[in-house]
C-alpha positions in Angstrom: 16.9 41.9 52.4 16.1 39.3 55.0 16.5 40.1 58.7 15.1 37.2 60.7 17.7 35.8 63.0 18.1 32.9 65.3 18.3 33.3 69.0 20.3 30.1 69.2 22.9 31.6 66.8 24.6 33.4 69.7 27.4 31.2 70.9 26.5 31.3 74.5 23.2 29.6 73.6 24.8 26.6 71.8 26.4 24.8 74.8 23.2 24.4 76.9 21.4 23.0 73.8 24.2 20.5 73.1 24.4 19.4 76.7 20.6 18.9 76.9 20.7 16.9 73.7 23.6 14.7 74.9 21.8 13.9 78.1 18.8 12.6 76.0 21.0 10.2 74.0 21.2 12.0 70.7 23.7 14.4 69.1 23.4 17.9 67.6 25.2 18.6 64.4 25.9 22.3 63.6 27.2 23.5 60.2 28.1 27.1 59.2 29.6 28.6 56.1 29.3 31.1 53.3 27.1 31.0 50.2 25.2 33.4 47.9 27.1 36.4 49.2 26.0 35.7 52.8 26.3 33.1 55.6 24.4 30.0 56.4 23.7 28.2 59.6 22.3 24.6 60.1 21.3 22.9 63.3 20.3 19.2 63.0 19.3 16.8 65.7 20.6 13.3 65.0 18.5 10.9 67.0 20.5 7.8 65.7 24.0 9.2 66.2 24.8 7.5 62.9 25.1 10.6 60.7 28.6 11.6 60.0 29.1 15.4 60.0 31.6 15.3 57.1 29.1 13.4 54.9 26.3 15.9 55.8 28.5 18.8 55.0 29.3 17.3 51.6 25.6 16.9 50.9 24.9 20.5 51.9 27.8 21.8 49.8 26.5 19.9 46.8 23.0 21.3 47.2 24.2 24.8 47.5 26.6 24.4 44.5 23.7 23.2 42.4 21.5 26.2 43.2 24.4 28.5 42.3 24.9 26.9 38.9 21.2 27.5 38.3 20.6 30.9 39.7 23.7 32.9 40.5 24.2 36.2 38.8 27.9 36.1 39.7 28.5 32.9 37.8 28.7 33.7 34.1 27.9 30.1 33.2 24.8 29.8 35.4 21.4 29.3 33.8 20.2 32.7 34.8 23.4 34.4 33.6 22.9 32.7 30.2 19.4 34.0 30.1 20.5 37.5 31.0 23.0 37.4 28.2 20.5 36.2 25.6 18.8 38.4 23.0 15.1 39.3 22.8 13.2 36.4 21.4 15.7 33.8 22.5 14.2 30.7 24.3 16.4 28.7 26.7 15.7 25.2 28.1 16.1 25.4 31.9 16.3 23.0 34.7 13.1 21.9 36.6 14.5 23.8 39.6 14.8 27.1 37.8 11.4 26.6 36.2 9.9 26.0 39.6 11.4 29.2 41.0 10.4 31.3 38.0 6.8 30.0 38.1 6.7 30.8 41.8 8.0 34.3 41.1 5.3 34.7 38.4 2.6 33.6 40.9 3.7 36.1 43.6 4.1 38.8 40.9 0.5 38.3 39.8 -0.9 38.0 43.3 0.7 41.3 44.4 -0.3 43.5 41.5 3.2 43.4 40.0 5.0 44.6 43.1 7.2 41.4 43.3 9.4 41.6 40.2 12.6 39.7 39.5 13.5 42.0 36.5 14.1 45.3 38.5 17.9 44.9 38.4 18.2 48.0 36.2 16.2 50.1 38.7 18.2 48.8 41.6 21.4 49.7 39.9 20.1 53.1 38.9 19.2 54.0 42.5 22.6 52.9 43.7 21.7 49.7 45.5 23.2 47.3 43.0 26.6 46.1 41.9 27.4 49.3 40.0 27.9 51.3 43.2 26.1 53.8 45.4 24.8 57.2 44.7 23.8 60.2 46.9 21.1 61.8 44.8 17.9 60.7 43.1 18.0 59.9 39.4 16.1 61.9 36.8 12.7 61.0 35.5 14.2 60.2 32.2 16.7 57.8 33.7 13.9 56.1 35.7 11.8 55.7 32.5 14.8 54.2 30.7 15.4 51.6 33.4 11.7 50.8 33.6 11.7 50.1 29.9 14.1 47.3 30.6 12.1 46.0 33.5 8.7 44.5 34.0 8.4 40.8 34.7 5.1 40.2 32.8 6.3 41.8 29.6 10.0 40.8 29.8 9.9 37.0 30.1 7.7 33.9 29.6 8.0 30.6 31.5 6.4 27.5 30.0 7.2 23.8 29.3 10.6 23.9 30.8 11.8 26.9 28.9 12.4 30.6 29.6 11.9 33.1 26.8 13.3 36.7 26.8 10.6 39.0 25.4 12.2 42.4 26.2 15.7 43.3 25.0 17.9 44.3 27.9 15.8 42.6 30.6 17.7 40.7 33.2 16.6 38.5 36.0 17.9 38.7 39.6 16.6 36.1 42.0 18.0 37.5 45.2 14.5 37.9 46.7 13.5 34.3 46.1 16.7 32.4 45.4 18.1 32.2 49.0 14.8 30.8 50.2 14.9 28.2 47.5 18.5 27.4 48.6 17.2 26.8 52.2 14.6 24.4 50.9 17.2 22.5 48.9 19.4 22.1 51.9 16.4 20.9 53.9 15.9 18.2 51.3 19.5 17.2 51.7 19.0 16.8 55.5 15.9 14.8 55.0 17.8 12.3 52.8 19.8 11.4 55.9 16.7 10.6 57.8 16.9 13.8 59.9 13.5 15.1 60.9 14.4 17.8 63.5 16.4 20.7 62.0 16.8 24.4 61.2 18.4 25.7 58.0 19.1 29.5 57.6 20.7 31.4 54.8 21.0 35.1 55.1 18.1 35.3 57.5 15.7 33.1 55.4 15.0 29.9 57.1 13.1 26.6 57.4 12.5 24.6 60.5 11.3 21.0 60.9 10.2 19.1 64.0 11.6 20.3 67.3 14.8 21.9 68.5 17.2 20.0 70.7 15.2 20.9 73.8 12.1 19.3 72.4 10.3 22.7 71.7 9.4 24.5 68.5 12.4 26.4 67.1 12.5 29.8 68.8 13.0 32.6 66.2 13.6 36.2 66.9 12.1 38.9 64.7 14.5 41.8 64.6 13.6 45.3 65.7 13.5 47.4 62.4 16.0 49.9 63.4 19.3 50.7 61.6 21.5 50.6 64.7 19.5 48.3 67.0 19.6 44.5 66.7 17.0 44.0 69.4 14.1 41.5 69.3 10.7 42.8 68.4 9.0 39.4 69.0 9.9 35.7 69.5 7.9 33.1 67.7 7.9 29.3 67.7 8.3 27.9 64.2 8.0 24.2 63.2 7.7 22.7 59.7 7.5 26.2 58.1 9.6 28.6 56.1 10.1 32.1 57.5 11.6 35.3 56.1 11.7 39.0 57.0 12.3 41.9 54.7 13.1 45.4 56.0 14.0 48.9 54.6 16.0 50.1 57.6 19.6 49.3 56.8 20.1 50.0 53.1 19.1 53.5 52.2 20.5 57.0 51.4 19.2 60.5 52.1 19.2 63.4 49.7 17.4 66.8 49.8 15.9 65.9 53.2 14.3 62.8 51.8 15.1 59.2 52.6 15.4 56.7 49.7 15.0 53.0 50.6 16.5 50.1 48.6 13.0 48.6 48.4 11.9 49.6 44.8 8.3 49.6 43.6 8.5 48.1 40.1 5.2 49.8 39.1 6.6 53.3 39.8 10.4 52.8 39.4 11.0 54.5 42.7 11.7 53.5 46.3 8.6 52.9 48.5 7.4 55.9 50.6 5.0 54.2 53.1 5.7 53.7 56.8 6.1 49.9 56.8 9.6 49.1 58.1 9.6 45.3 58.0 7.5 42.4 57.0 7.8 38.8 58.3 6.2 35.9 56.6 5.7 32.3 57.7 4.5 29.9 55.1 4.9 26.4 53.7 8.5 26.8 52.5 11.4 29.3 52.6 11.2 30.1 48.9 7.7 31.5 49.2 8.4 33.1 52.5 11.3 34.9 50.9 9.3 36.1 47.9 6.1 37.1 49.9 8.1 39.1 52.5 9.7 41.2 49.7 6.4 41.6 47.8 4.4 42.6 50.9 7.0 45.1 52.0 6.8 46.8 48.6 3.0 46.9 48.9 3.1 48.3 52.5 1.0 47.4 55.4 -2.5 48.6 54.3 -2.8 46.8 51.0 -0.4 44.1 52.1 -2.5 43.1 55.1 -5.6 42.9 52.9 -3.8 40.5 50.5 -2.3 38.5 53.4 -5.8 37.9 54.9 -7.3 37.1 51.5 -4.7 34.5 50.8 -4.5 33.1 54.4 -0.8 34.1 54.8 0.8 34.4 58.2 2.4 37.9 58.1 3.6 40.4 60.7 4.0 44.1 59.6 5.9 46.6 61.7 5.3 50.2 60.9 7.2 53.4 61.9 4.9 55.9 63.7 5.4 59.4 65.0 3.1 60.5 67.9 3.6 63.8 69.8 7.0 64.1 68.2 8.1 60.7 69.4 9.2 58.0 67.1 7.9 54.5 67.7 6.7 51.2 66.1 3.4 49.5 65.8 2.9 45.8 64.8 0.0 44.5 62.7 -0.6 40.8 62.3 -2.6 38.9 59.8 -5.3 36.6 61.1 -3.2 33.5 60.4 -0.1 35.0 62.0 -2.1 35.7 65.1 -3.5 32.1 65.1 -0.1 30.5 64.7 1.6 32.5 67.4 -1.2 32.5 70.0 
């Protein structure tokens, strides 16, 4: 789940931005809509005033439609749905785009000791966080073992030479933790094709920004407070020419027997994470990788996650829940690169 949000998405912020832009002789194009089971928001600065909004909207729609035909689990004819329906041993030729995403998923999987895993759909469903409905109790050890037998990215699939091979019968791929970010990047490419150099693209909280906002500053992005009923701002950062995503465990969970079960599933144990890290924000070269790394590092938790972030020079902010003297609070921990970028 991604929970970064834009301060400028509030309607009372839009008019001052537009007025400032108009005074400077350019126009601001804003597009919103629905895609991938969530919403999207685009703000683009047209310095030429030659870009027609309807043509830009058509290009955005085409980019998003193409991503869905490749990676949607809700479209039975999509590439990923055809892979999920295949039998063990089957090899499918896939588009360069899907191969690119799957190779990136494999890279993050390997780099995070298997914590990022696009084949955990059976576990997500088992714990009541998938399409099959909710539950209010923990599954049995036997049920978890059965779901894990149908999961495991490294043993379930192989990506090579433009093909995707299913190695484990019953394995299914779900790209929700990387696909939205890729969709953001594809929309960004569409904007660039119009000669637009200053823009922000956001899908379900995953985003990419380029250049400057209409006020001539870095795009100001709010990192949400990791509380279930508080949409406050923990920190505001300026983001330019980078992707950004936040994953959190604080809205999708259930409680049973006095224990809280998060929707963040550790693929190596088959169970929800139990550490105190509430959210992870990643800023990196594109939205696809920010999306994947945010999920992976949240599964790992702050202690190991921060080590990996610093080893790989990733800009990451961890926010942990803490209890001191009976009072609940939050503590933030930034990687070295995050500190340098936001200083």
